N, C-alpha and C positions, 0 to 999 in steps of 0.2 A: 504494499499499500504505499502510496506517495503522501508526502504530509506536505499541506499547505505552507507556502513561504511569503515573504513580503514582495517578492517579484511579482505577484499576479500572473505567474506561470508566463512571462514575456522574457526573452533574453535577446539583448543587443550586442552583436560582436562590433566591437571598436579597435581603432588604431591605438597603440601606445601613444602616438603624437597627439590624439585626442585628450586623453588621460593625464597626460606628462608633458604638455605643451612647452614649458620652461626648461625642459631637459637640454643639457649640454649636447646631447647627442643630435639635435636639430638646429644648432647654430641660431641664426638669426631669421631664419625662416617664418613666415608669417604664421600665426596661430591660429588654429580652427575657430569657429564660433564657440566662445566661452560658455556661454548657457545650454549648449547640447547637452552634456553630462547631465548638467542639473535637471535639465527638462526630461530626460530619461528617468532620473532617480524620482522625480517628483511624480510622475505617471506609474510609477512601479515597475519598470522594467530593471531586471537584473542587467548586469554588463559582465561580458566575456572580453578581456583585454587580449590583444595579438600580440607577439613579439614585435619589437621595433622593426621597421621596415629598412632601416639602415644597418641591421645585422646581417652577417652572412648566411645564406640560405641553409648551408649544412648544418649550422648550430641551431637553426629553427624547425627543421623539417619533421622531427619526431613530435615537437610540441604543435604543430599545424596538424599533424594526422590524428594525434591523441583529441585535439580539440574539436575536430571535425567528427570525430566518433562521439564526442559528448554532445555535439550539436544534433547528431541523428538521433541519440537516446532522448534529448529533449523533446524532439518533435515526435517520435514515437510515442512519448508520454503526454501528449497533448499541449505541449509550450508552443508558443508563437515565437519564432526566431527570425531575426533580421539582420543584414549585415551593412554595417554603416562605414561605406566607402569613403575615403577623401580624396576630392579632386586633386589632380595634378602632383600626387603622391606615387612614387614607384609602387607598383601593386597596389595602389590605392590606399597603402598604409596598413591594410589587413591581409596581405600575401593572398589576395583574392586568385592570381592565378593558380597558386599551388592549392588554395582550399577548394577552386573548381576543379582541379585534377583529382584531388582526394575525393570528392562526393561522386564524379564520374566512375572513378576506379570501383567504388563501393556500390555503384548501379542506384544513387540516391540524386535527388534535385537538389541544386544548390539553393538554400533559402533566398526570400526576396534581398534585393540590394538597393539601399538609399545612398544617394550621393551627397556629401556635405560640401559646400563649397566655402573655401576660406574667407570669402568677400563678406561675410556675415549676412547675406542677403537670406539664408536659410534659418536664421537663429530665431525668428517669432515663433513661439511655444505653438500656437494655433497650427501655423504650416509644418511644423515638426511634427506633430501628432497625425496630420493630414499623410506625410510623406512616410509616415511608419504603418498607417492603415493596411497596406497590402500584406504586411506580415500577420495580420490578425485573421486572416482566411484560414479553412481547415486544412491542416497538413496531411500529406500522404504518409500511410504507413508503409 
């Protein structure tokens, strides 16, 4: 039996860059919308942070595979899952190509992908909720 939790059975996959925009890993790159993570939390979304997009793929490959397995399990158990990609970052900041390959290898569909633009045009909470709405459709088993 699955216990209910504070995430309202919703998980957003986010880039390390979104969670840790001030990290020295990213230098002076423009930060993503600052209220994105706050809006997710306010709306009860759980967050799965992916490894930094600036890391070597070889050091992240196994973690990406495990994360995809976890996402498949979440969806199998009725959770809504969305991937929040960051426009203009390699691999959209979430290792999107690698995640897509893992889902394909396992014969599963990639969860819906929402693109975050660093220009702050997508930071309005109402627009954010609308952008995440595709993730709330029934998930395949």
